DRENTORKOL-3810 file (N, C-alpha, C; in nm, 4 decimals):
REM DRENTORKOL-3810
@n.u->10.1148; n.v->7.5002; n.w->9.8112; ca.u->10.1122; ca.v->7.6386; ca.w->9.7710; c.u->10.0264; c.v->7.6977; c.w->9.6519
@n.u->9.9781; n.v->7.8003; n.w->9.6688; ca.u->9.8410; ca.v->7.8284; ca.w->9.6544; c.u->9.8540; c.v->7.8588; c.w->9.4450
@n.u->9.7177; n.v->7.8455; n.w->9.4216; ca.u->9.7322; ca.v->7.8333; ca.w->9.3113; c.u->9.7659; c.v->7.9553; c.w->9.2115
@n.u->9.7768; n.v->8.1365; n.w->9.3072; ca.u->9.8277; ca.v->8.2204; ca.w->9.2247; c.u->10.0062; c.v->8.1995; c.w->9.2304
@n.u->10.0648; n.v->8.1293; n.w->9.3045; ca.u->10.1984; ca.v->8.0862; ca.w->9.3103; c.u->10.2555; c.v->8.0229; c.w->9.1904
@n.u->10.1413; n.v->7.8925; n.w->9.1961; ca.u->10.1785; ca.v->7.7933; ca.w->9.0740; c.u->10.1833; c.v->7.8875; c.w->8.9777
@n.u->10.0959; n.v->8.0018; n.w->8.9504; ca.u->10.0750; ca.v->8.0188; ca.w->8.8279; c.u->10.1894; c.v->8.1302; c.w->8.7921
@n.u->10.2172; n.v->8.1829; n.w->8.8941; ca.u->10.3332; ca.v->8.2856; ca.w->8.9118; c.u->10.5071; c.v->8.1843; c.w->8.8396
@n.u->10.5358; n.v->8.1222; n.w->8.9301; ca.u->10.6194; ca.v->8.0265; ca.w->8.9028; c.u->10.6033; c.v->7.9773; c.w->8.7523
@n.u->10.5469; n.v->7.9009; n.w->8.7155; ca.u->10.5097; ca.v->7.8425; ca.w->8.6042; c.u->10.5452; c.v->7.9753; c.w->8.4682
@n.u->10.4983; n.v->8.0962; n.w->8.5055; ca.u->10.4614; ca.v->8.1812; ca.w->8.3814; c.u->10.6157; c.v->8.2018; c.w->8.3865
@n.u->10.7010; n.v->8.2417; n.w->8.5403; ca.u->10.8142; ca.v->8.2746; ca.w->8.5185; c.u->10.9333; c.v->8.1644; c.w->8.4263
@n.u->10.9052; n.v->8.0615; n.w->8.4638; ca.u->10.9846; ca.v->7.9646; ca.w->8.4023; c.u->10.9511; c.v->7.9434; c.w->8.2132
@n.u->10.8423; n.v->7.9498; n.w->8.1956; ca.u->10.8274; ca.v->7.9793; ca.w->8.0552; c.u->10.8972; c.v->8.1310; c.w->8.0098
@n.u->10.9078; n.v->8.2462; n.w->8.0686; ca.u->10.9531; ca.v->8.3454; ca.w->8.0334; c.u->11.1195; c.v->8.3451; c.w->8.0584
@n.u->11.1647; n.v->8.2411; n.w->8.1222; ca.u->11.3364; ca.v->8.2044; ca.w->8.1112; c.u->11.3485; c.v->8.1269; c.w->7.9755
@n.u->11.2758; n.v->8.0091; n.w->7.9624; ca.u->11.3013; ca.v->7.9461; ca.w->7.8453; c.u->11.2965; c.v->8.0386; c.w->7.7376
@n.u->11.1909; n.v->8.1595; n.w->7.7383; ca.u->11.1833; ca.v->8.2453; ca.w->7.5947; c.u->11.3097; c.v->8.3072; c.w->7.6158
@n.u->11.3901; n.v->8.3767; n.w->7.7543; ca.u->11.4965; ca.v->8.4463; ca.w->7.6998; c.u->11.5999; c.v->8.3565; c.w->7.6546
@n.u->11.6004; n.v->8.2054; n.w->7.6951; ca.u->11.7165; ca.v->8.1836; ca.w->7.6838; c.u->11.7273; c.v->8.1486; c.w->7.5023
@n.u->11.6275; n.v->8.1079; n.w->7.4774; ca.u->11.6134; ca.v->8.0669; ca.w->7.3199; c.u->11.6133; c.v->8.2255; c.w->7.2466
@n.u->11.5589; n.v->8.3001; n.w->7.2970; ca.u->11.5866; ca.v->8.4454; ca.w->7.2334; c.u->11.7214; c.v->8.4772; c.w->7.2097
@n.u->11.8117; n.v->8.4505; n.w->7.3287; ca.u->11.9020; ca.v->8.4883; ca.w->7.3351; c.u->12.0403; c.v->8.4648; c.w->7.2058
@n.u->11.9722; n.v->8.3218; n.w->7.1958; ca.u->12.0181; ca.v->8.2164; ca.w->7.0850; c.u->12.0442; c.v->8.2724; c.w->6.9514
@n.u->11.9092; n.v->8.3138; n.w->6.9222; ca.u->11.8166; ca.v->8.3514; ca.w->6.7917; c.u->11.8824; c.v->8.5136; c.w->6.7602
@n.u->11.8817; n.v->8.6245; n.w->6.8951; ca.u->11.9105; ca.v->8.7097; ca.w->6.8333; c.u->12.0080; c.v->8.7596; c.w->6.7428
@n.u->11.9989; n.v->8.8397; n.w->6.6625; ca.u->12.0742; ca.v->8.9127; ca.w->6.5613; c.u->12.1201; c.v->9.0381; c.w->6.6073
@n.u->12.2568; n.v->9.0011; n.w->6.6627; ca.u->12.3277; ca.v->9.1361; ca.w->6.7102; c.u->12.3384; c.v->9.2783; c.w->6.6489
@n.u->12.3107; n.v->9.2735; n.w->6.5558; ca.u->12.3471; ca.v->9.3420; ca.w->6.4214; c.u->12.2016; c.v->9.4278; c.w->6.4190
@n.u->12.1028; n.v->9.3889; n.w->6.4625; ca.u->11.9655; ca.v->9.4037; ca.w->6.4157; c.u->11.8921; c.v->9.4859; c.w->6.5516
@n.u->11.8969; n.v->9.6450; n.w->6.5498; ca.u->11.8389; ca.v->9.7202; ca.w->6.6552; c.u->11.7173; c.v->9.6373; c.w->6.7370
@n.u->11.6105; n.v->9.6488; n.w->6.6303; ca.u->11.5088; ca.v->9.5400; ca.w->6.6795; c.u->11.4883; c.v->9.4707; c.w->6.7927
@n.u->11.5980; n.v->9.3366; n.w->6.6895; ca.u->11.6213; ca.v->9.2216; ca.w->6.7725; c.u->11.6866; c.v->9.2506; c.w->6.8750
@n.u->11.7445; n.v->9.3055; n.w->6.9194; ca.u->11.8343; ca.v->9.3470; ca.w->7.0292; c.u->11.7554; c.v->9.4104; c.w->7.1412
@n.u->11.6573; n.v->9.4975; n.w->7.1158; ca.u->11.5941; ca.v->9.5863; ca.w->7.1951; c.u->11.4900; c.v->9.4620; c.w->7.2482
@n.u->11.4233; n.v->9.3848; n.w->7.1551; ca.u->11.3550; ca.v->9.2499; ca.w->7.2046; c.u->11.3785; c.v->9.1889; c.w->7.3105
@n.u->11.5158; n.v->9.1459; n.w->7.3002; ca.u->11.5896; ca.v->9.0801; ca.w->7.3818; c.u->11.6112; c.v->9.1480; c.w->7.5262
@n.u->11.6206; n.v->9.2470; n.w->7.5434; ca.u->11.6820; ca.v->9.3305; ca.w->7.6358; c.u->11.5196; c.v->9.3119; c.w->7.7068
@n.u->11.4103; n.v->9.3809; n.w->7.6409; ca.u->11.2841; ca.v->9.3805; ca.w->7.6820; c.u->11.2378; c.v->9.2432; c.w->7.7686
@n.u->11.2399; n.v->9.1773; n.w->7.7169; ca.u->11.2150; ca.v->9.0108; ca.w->7.7238; c.u->11.3280; c.v->8.9809; c.w->7.9053
@n.u->11.4383; n.v->9.0572; n.w->7.9188; ca.u->11.5020; ca.v->8.9716; ca.w->7.9905; c.u->11.4497; c.v->9.0615; c.w->8.1515
@n.u->11.4347; n.v->9.1709; n.w->8.0695; ca.u->11.3463; ca.v->9.2912; ca.w->8.1713; c.u->11.2168; c.v->9.2511; c.w->8.2297
@n.u->11.1566; n.v->9.1490; n.w->8.1590; ca.u->11.0154; ca.v->9.1321; ca.w->8.1958; c.u->11.0368; c.v->8.9781; c.w->8.3001
@n.u->11.1343; n.v->8.8980; n.w->8.2338; ca.u->11.1829; ca.v->8.7880; ca.w->8.3492; c.u->11.2194; c.v->8.8418; c.w->8.4863
@n.u->11.2809; n.v->8.9409; n.w->8.4846; ca.u->11.3632; ca.v->8.9882; ca.w->8.6196; c.u->11.2414; c.v->9.0662; c.w->8.7189
@n.u->11.1529; n.v->9.1524; n.w->8.6419; ca.u->11.0657; ca.v->9.1816; ca.w->8.7031; c.u->10.9375; c.v->9.0996; c.w->8.7438
@n.u->10.9615; n.v->8.9732; n.w->8.6747; ca.u->10.8602; ca.v->8.8495; ca.w->8.7440; c.u->10.8785; c.v->8.7920; c.w->8.8655
@n.u->11.0602; n.v->8.8066; n.w->8.7922; ca.u->11.0630; ca.v->8.7467; ca.w->8.9644; c.u->11.0943; c.v->8.8091; c.w->9.0732
@n.u->11.1302; n.v->8.9712; n.w->9.0433; ca.u->11.1000; ca.v->9.0374; ca.w->9.1773; c.u->10.9580; c.v->9.0296; c.w->9.2475
@n.u->10.8457; n.v->9.0375; n.w->9.1248; ca.u->10.7020; ca.v->9.0153; ca.w->9.1491; c.u->10.6571; c.v->8.9209; c.w->9.2622
@n.u->10.7329; n.v->8.8118; n.w->9.2527; ca.u->10.7157; ca.v->8.6682; ca.w->9.3787; c.u->10.7375; c.v->8.7229; c.w->9.4892
@n.u->10.8574; n.v->8.8499; n.w->9.5462; ca.u->10.8696; ca.v->8.8439; ca.w->9.6319; c.u->10.8425; c.v->9.0150; c.w->9.7286
@n.u->10.7351; n.v->9.0653; n.w->9.6383; ca.u->10.6611; ca.v->9.1714; ca.w->9.6771; c.u->10.5538; c.v->9.1137; c.w->9.7694
@n.u->10.5496; n.v->9.1727; n.w->9.8929; ca.u->10.4464; ca.v->9.1027; ca.w->9.9640; c.u->10.3286; c.v->9.1572; c.w->9.9187
@n.u->10.2034; n.v->9.0589; n.w->9.9741; ca.u->10.0653; ca.v->9.1423; ca.w->9.9003; c.u->9.9633; c.v->9.1121; c.w->10.0513
@n.u->10.0418; n.v->9.1083; n.w->10.1662; ca.u->9.9446; ca.v->9.1645; ca.w->10.2679; c.u->10.0532; c.v->9.2036; c.w->10.3736
@n.u->9.9801; n.v->9.2518; n.w->10.4772; ca.u->10.0626; ca.v->9.2797; ca.w->10.6228; c.u->9.9933; c.v->9.2495; c.w->10.7375
@n.u->10.0412; n.v->9.2297; n.w->10.8420; ca.u->10.0162; ca.v->9.1685; ca.w->10.9536; c.u->10.0508; c.v->9.2665; c.w->11.0681
@n.u->9.9936; n.v->9.3662; n.w->11.1064; ca.u->10.0213; ca.v->9.4695; ca.w->11.2406; c.u->9.9533; c.v->9.3634; c.w->11.3808
@n.u->10.0519; n.v->9.3204; n.w->11.4668; ca.u->9.9909; ca.v->9.2901; ca.w->11.6041; c.u->9.9901; c.v->9.4281; c.w->11.7038
@n.u->9.8733; n.v->9.4132; n.w->11.8171; ca.u->9.8734; ca.v->9.5264; ca.w->11.8776; c.u->9.8167; c.v->9.4372; c.w->11.9918
@n.u->9.8633; n.v->9.5407; n.w->12.1149; ca.u->9.8181; ca.v->9.5119; ca.w->12.2803; c.u->9.7515; c.v->9.6256; c.w->12.3041
@n.u->9.7032; n.v->9.5821; n.w->12.4166; ca.u->9.6067; ca.v->9.6984; ca.w->12.4796; c.u->9.6609; c.v->9.8130; c.w->12.5125
@n.u->9.8128; n.v->9.8287; n.w->12.5232; ca.u->9.8703; ca.v->9.9136; ca.w->12.5608; c.u->9.8831; c.v->10.0248; c.w->12.4087
@n.u->9.8841; n.v->9.9661; n.w->12.2965; ca.u->9.8946; ca.v->10.0529; ca.w->12.1594; c.u->9.7803; c.v->10.1173; c.w->12.1367
@n.u->9.6924; n.v->10.1289; n.w->12.2194; ca.u->9.5581; ca.v->10.2267; ca.w->12.1479; c.u->9.6149; c.v->10.3537; c.w->12.2129
@n.u->9.5234; n.v->10.4344; n.w->12.1548; ca.u->9.5609; ca.v->10.6102; ca.w->12.2132; c.u->9.4155; c.v->10.6535; c.w->12.2089
@n.u->9.4004; n.v->10.6974; n.w->12.3253; ca.u->9.2532; ca.v->10.7750; ca.w->12.3414; c.u->9.2071; c.v->10.8734; c.w->12.2631
@n.u->9.1061; n.v->10.8621; n.w->12.2123; ca.u->9.0517; ca.v->10.9706; ca.w->12.1146; c.u->8.9661; c.v->11.0141; c.w->12.1343
@n.u->9.0165; n.v->11.1278; n.w->12.1794; ca.u->8.9001; ca.v->11.2708; ca.w->12.1988; c.u->8.7826; c.v->11.2582; c.w->12.3061
@n.u->8.6825; n.v->11.1821; n.w->12.2516; ca.u->8.5726; ca.v->11.0995; ca.w->12.3197; c.u->8.6160; c.v->11.0140; c.w->12.4201
@n.u->8.4919; n.v->10.9028; n.w->12.4019; ca.u->8.5114; ca.v->10.8030; ca.w->12.4726; c.u->8.6055; c.v->10.6655; c.w->12.3948
@n.u->8.6671; n.v->10.6973; n.w->12.2770; ca.u->8.6824; ca.v->10.6060; ca.w->12.2618; c.u->8.8537; c.v->10.6010; c.w->12.2204
@n.u->8.9104; n.v->10.4825; n.w->12.1763; ca.u->9.0338; ca.v->10.4689; ca.w->12.1600; c.u->9.0587; c.v->10.4288; c.w->11.9750
@n.u->9.1928; n.v->10.4624; n.w->11.9625; ca.u->9.1936; ca.v->10.4341; ca.w->11.7877; c.u->9.3705; c.v->10.3629; c.w->11.7737
@n.u->9.3741; n.v->10.3228; n.w->11.6753; ca.u->9.5200; ca.v->10.2753; ca.w->11.6306; c.u->9.5388; c.v->10.3298; c.w->11.4929
@n.u->9.6378; n.v->10.3923; n.w->11.4319; ca.u->9.6876; ca.v->10.4048; ca.w->11.2889; c.u->9.7807; c.v->10.3965; c.w->11.2817
@n.u->9.7764; n.v->10.2816; n.w->11.1093; ca.u->9.8584; ca.v->10.2058; ca.w->11.0550; c.u->9.9151; c.v->10.2983; c.w->10.9070
@n.u->10.0177; n.v->10.3420; n.w->10.9480; ca.u->10.0465; ca.v->10.4690; ca.w->10.8196; c.u->10.0944; c.v->10.3662; c.w->10.6859
@n.u->10.0340; n.v->10.3747; n.w->10.5611; ca.u->10.0380; ca.v->10.3526; ca.w->10.4502; c.u->10.2210; c.v->10.3085; c.w->10.3994
@n.u->10.2991; n.v->10.4092; n.w->10.4831; ca.u->10.4217; ca.v->10.3583; ca.w->10.4321; c.u->10.4838; c.v->10.2436; c.w->10.5141
@n.u->10.3963; n.v->10.2002; n.w->10.6291; ca.u->10.4221; ca.v->10.0828; ca.w->10.7228; c.u->10.3472; c.v->9.9721; c.w->10.6272
@n.u->10.2227; n.v->9.9477; n.w->10.6163; ca.u->10.2013; ca.v->9.8577; ca.w->10.5103; c.u->10.2108; c.v->9.8365; c.w->10.3974
@n.u->10.2572; n.v->9.9221; n.w->10.3070; ca.u->10.3184; ca.v->9.9116; ca.w->10.1877; c.u->10.1513; c.v->9.8792; c.w->10.0782
@n.u->10.0877; n.v->9.8764; n.w->10.1070; ca.u->9.9811; ca.v->9.7882; ca.w->10.0450; c.u->9.9117; c.v->9.9164; c.w->9.9392
@n.u->9.9533; n.v->10.0608; n.w->9.9244; ca.u->9.8927; ca.v->10.1479; ca.w->9.8284; c.u->9.7919; c.v->10.2379; c.w->9.8902
@n.u->9.7012; n.v->10.2999; n.w->9.8214; ca.u->9.5958; ca.v->10.4064; ca.w->9.9093; c.u->9.4608; c.v->10.3300; c.w->9.9114
@n.u->9.4166; n.v->10.1872; n.w->9.8429; ca.u->9.3008; ca.v->10.1408; ca.w->9.8797; c.u->9.3231; c.v->10.0248; c.w->9.9598
@n.u->9.3680; n.v->10.0125; n.w->10.0801; ca.u->9.3770; ca.v->9.8861; ca.w->10.1220; c.u->9.2917; c.v->9.7919; c.w->10.1991
@n.u->9.2381; n.v->9.6844; n.w->10.2534; ca.u->9.1497; ca.v->9.6605; ca.w->10.2484; c.u->9.1815; c.v->9.6216; c.w->10.4324
@n.u->9.1423; n.v->9.5861; n.w->10.4931; ca.u->9.1888; ca.v->9.5298; ca.w->10.6414; c.u->9.0552; c.v->9.4740; c.w->10.6984
@n.u->9.1183; n.v->9.3776; n.w->10.8396; ca.u->9.0200; ca.v->9.2715; ca.w->10.8828; c.u->9.0735; c.v->9.2831; c.w->11.0244
@n.u->9.0329; n.v->9.3079; n.w->11.1247; ca.u->9.0535; ca.v->9.2974; ca.w->11.2260; c.u->9.0463; c.v->9.2225; c.w->11.3480
@n.u->9.1206; n.v->9.1261; n.w->11.3941; ca.u->9.0846; ca.v->9.0050; ca.w->11.4951; c.u->9.1386; c.v->9.0440; c.w->11.6329
@n.u->9.0402; n.v->9.0088; n.w->11.7239; ca.u->9.0877; ca.v->9.0180; ca.w->11.8834; c.u->9.1791; c.v->8.9220; c.w->11.9183
@n.u->9.2437; n.v->8.8953; n.w->11.9944; ca.u->9.2827; ca.v->8.7869; ca.w->12.0753; c.u->9.2254; c.v->8.7003; c.w->12.1524
@n.u->9.2057; n.v->8.5579; n.w->12.1611; ca.u->9.0895; ca.v->8.4959; ca.w->12.2066; c.u->9.1800; c.v->8.3895; c.w->12.2271
@n.u->9.2682; n.v->8.3893; n.w->12.3556; ca.u->9.3253; ca.v->8.2764; ca.w->12.4082; c.u->9.4710; c.v->8.2807; c.w->12.3389
@n.u->9.5093; n.v->8.1177; n.w->12.2905; ca.u->9.5891; ca.v->8.1286; ca.w->12.1936; c.u->9.5444; c.v->8.1312; c.w->12.0473
@n.u->9.4445; n.v->8.2007; n.w->12.0095; ca.u->9.4004; ca.v->8.2228; ca.w->11.8771; c.u->9.3618; c.v->8.3681; c.w->11.8157
@n.u->9.3146; n.v->8.3702; n.w->11.7202; ca.u->9.2449; ca.v->8.5202; ca.w->11.7360; c.u->9.1277; c.v->8.4925; c.w->11.6332
@n.u->8.9746; n.v->8.5905; n.w->11.6830; ca.u->8.8233; ca.v->8.5698; ca.w->11.6268; c.u->8.8454; c.v->8.7294; c.w->11.5496
@n.u->8.7628; n.v->8.7219; n.w->11.4338; ca.u->8.7806; ca.v->8.8190; ca.w->11.3519; c.u->8.6358; c.v->8.9153; c.w->11.4276
@n.u->8.6677; n.v->9.0173; n.w->11.4770; ca.u->8.5562; ca.v->9.1383; ca.w->11.5073; c.u->8.5300; c.v->9.2393; c.w->11.3860
@n.u->8.3824; n.v->9.3297; n.w->11.4500; ca.u->8.3646; ca.v->9.4343; ca.w->11.3429; c.u->8.3927; c.v->9.5683; c.w->11.4084
@n.u->8.5041; n.v->9.6049; n.w->11.3958; ca.u->8.5628; ca.v->9.7048; ca.w->11.4723; c.u->8.5972; c.v->9.8432; c.w->11.3654
@n.u->8.5767; n.v->9.9684; n.w->11.3959; ca.u->8.5585; ca.v->10.0392; ca.w->11.3142; c.u->8.7111; c.v->10.0783; c.w->11.1869
@n.u->8.7231; n.v->10.0167; n.w->11.1189; ca.u->8.8548; ca.v->10.0095; ca.w->11.0464; c.u->8.8297; c.v->10.0765; c.w->10.8969
@n.u->8.8740; n.v->10.1900; n.w->10.8879; ca.u->8.8598; ca.v->10.2798; ca.w->10.7795; c.u->9.0186; c.v->10.3360; c.w->10.7142
@n.u->9.0233; n.v->10.3860; n.w->10.6171; ca.u->9.1550; ca.v->10.4068; ca.w->10.5592; c.u->9.1168; c.v->10.5349; c.w->10.4791
@n.u->9.2227; n.v->10.6304; n.w->10.4979; ca.u->9.2035; ca.v->10.7672; ca.w->10.4208; c.u->9.2445; c.v->10.7630; c.w->10.2515
@n.u->9.2676; n.v->10.8964; n.w->10.1990; ca.u->9.2599; ca.v->10.8294; ca.w->10.0607; c.u->9.4302; c.v->10.8667; c.w->10.0715
@n.u->9.4963; n.v->10.8341; n.w->10.1578; ca.u->9.6546; ca.v->10.8103; ca.w->10.1239; c.u->9.6999; c.v->10.6438; c.w->10.1886
@n.u->9.5640; n.v->10.6232; n.w->10.2132; ca.u->9.6107; ca.v->10.4619; ca.w->10.2462; c.u->9.6295; c.v->10.4699; c.w->10.4161
@n.u->9.6257; n.v->10.5489; n.w->10.4709; ca.u->9.6554; ca.v->10.5548; ca.w->10.6360; c.u->9.5097; c.v->10.4503; c.w->10.6943
@n.u->9.5498; n.v->10.3368; n.w->10.7460; ca.u->9.4423; ca.v->10.2955; ca.w->10.8213; c.u->9.4310; c.v->10.3305; c.w->10.9538
@n.u->9.3294; n.v->10.3656; n.w->11.0050; ca.u->9.2853; ca.v->10.3771; ca.w->11.1015; c.u->9.1574; c.v->10.3138; c.w->11.1768
@n.u->9.1695; n.v->10.2315; n.w->11.2885; ca.u->9.0736; ca.v->10.1171; ca.w->11.3601; c.u->9.0325; c.v->10.1715; c.w->11.4783
@n.u->8.9265; n.v->10.2287; n.w->11.4932; ca.u->8.8602; ca.v->10.2620; ca.w->11.6300; c.u->8.7483; c.v->10.1859; c.w->11.7119
@n.u->8.7735; n.v->10.1487; n.w->11.8653; ca.u->8.7076; ca.v->10.0611; ca.w->11.9237; c.u->8.6502; c.v->10.1649; c.w->12.0646
@n.u->8.5728; n.v->10.1387; n.w->12.1501; ca.u->8.5230; ca.v->10.1395; ca.w->12.2285; c.u->8.5811; c.v->10.1327; c.w->12.3871
@n.u->8.6580; n.v->10.0118; n.w->12.3147; ca.u->8.7461; ca.v->9.9066; ca.w->12.4660; c.u->8.8570; c.v->9.8956; c.w->12.4268
@n.u->8.9785; n.v->9.8679; n.w->12.4894; ca.u->9.1103; ca.v->9.8623; ca.w->12.4628; c.u->9.1022; c.v->9.6956; c.w->12.4318
@n.u->9.1659; n.v->9.6454; n.w->12.3323; ca.u->9.2103; ca.v->9.4618; ca.w->12.3409; c.u->9.3169; c.v->9.4366; c.w->12.2429
@n.u->9.3470; n.v->9.3271; n.w->12.2847; ca.u->9.5033; ca.v->9.2713; ca.w->12.2135; c.u->9.4259; c.v->9.1916; c.w->12.1023
@n.u->9.5342; n.v->9.2224; n.w->11.9385; ca.u->9.4675; ca.v->9.1677; ca.w->11.8479; c.u->9.5798; c.v->9.1895; c.w->11.7480
@n.u->9.5162; n.v->9.1749; n.w->11.5807; ca.u->9.6011; ca.v->9.1991; ca.w->11.5262; c.u->9.4861; c.v->9.2299; c.w->11.3917
@n.u->9.5704; n.v->9.3197; n.w->11.2766; ca.u->9.4916; ca.v->9.3774; ca.w->11.1764; c.u->9.5594; c.v->9.3059; c.w->11.0605
@n.u->9.4937; n.v->9.2596; n.w->10.9843; ca.u->9.5585; ca.v->9.1742; ca.w->10.8609; c.u->9.5245; c.v->9.2809; c.w->10.7257
@n.u->9.6121; n.v->9.3351; n.w->10.6898; ca.u->9.5877; ca.v->9.4345; ca.w->10.5326; c.u->9.6434; c.v->9.3731; c.w->10.4527
@n.u->9.5716; n.v->9.3761; n.w->10.3176; ca.u->9.5532; ca.v->9.3141; ca.w->10.2000; c.u->9.5420; c.v->9.4366; c.w->10.1002
END
């Protein structure tokens, strides 16, 4: 388990303990006390949900996935709604090399909306990791 996941899980456990304790000591007749408890519970829920939100997307492509790009090149476009990682994603392109993948330097760029375009002179099979 990664250090990030350990910290997330530990934080959620601490928040859950805080919510249980806060529930027991909340004064039901004090509005600010009730609001504090509700806020804490929403924070716990948000933290739990954050564990399940992906922080990377992998797109696999084959030779026939490429589209001829006006000139001599080819391109593949990954819409931001597909990778779901916002307007400023980073991407690494890997070429299939037998049963494994090798990182390659292809022209991978993104526009202001986060749509990723990969450009190449030749078609290859591989994958793109978006973070």
